[in-house]
C-alpha positions, 0 to 999 in steps of 0.5 A: 176704157182707159189708157194702155196700163189700165187695159193691161191691168184688166187683162192681168185680172182676167188671167188671174181669173182663168188660172184660179178657175182652172186650178180650182176645177183641177183640185176639185176633180182630183179630190173627187177622183180619189185614187191611191193617194190621200189628198186631204191636205189639198181640201182648202185650195179650191175654196181659196182659189175660188175666193181669189177668182172672185176678188180678181173678177171684182177688181177687173169690173172696177177697172173697167169703169174709168177709175180715178187712179194716180199714175203712181198707184197704177204702176204699183198695182200693175207691178204687184198684180203681174207678180201675183199672176205669174206666181199663181200661174206657176203654182197652179201648173204644179197642182195640175201635175198631180194625179191620183197615182201621185204618192202622198209623201211626195206632196210637200205640205210646207209648199201647200201651206205657202200656196194657201198663204199666197192665195189668201194674201193675194185675195186680200190685196185684190179686195183692198184694191177693189174697195179703194177703186169704189171710193 
């Protein structure tokens, strides 16, 4: 498969896939469940999470076949991917705390927009990395 660092990168990609899938299902369920709050501002998140999940899965597959990657690129990728994984896992946990009874006014729209930006930027990063591995 590769060395220990590549194995760690694959495990981190798998972690991103897990929390992105989980977060997407959670928000989809919350939106479908309805309740007292209007969660319409959360509507873009499941799609963003699914896109990130797809890109992380694509990168994971690219890493599973022995990539020609310099140790410097591997170290940079490892550091950035670990940060993305940690940040995304925390953000997804926050989304999972929402219930149909959560007052709409308690949802900070600026935070939701930052989360969307994070998801989109991370998905783009993973797409670029996947393409570079295929070359």
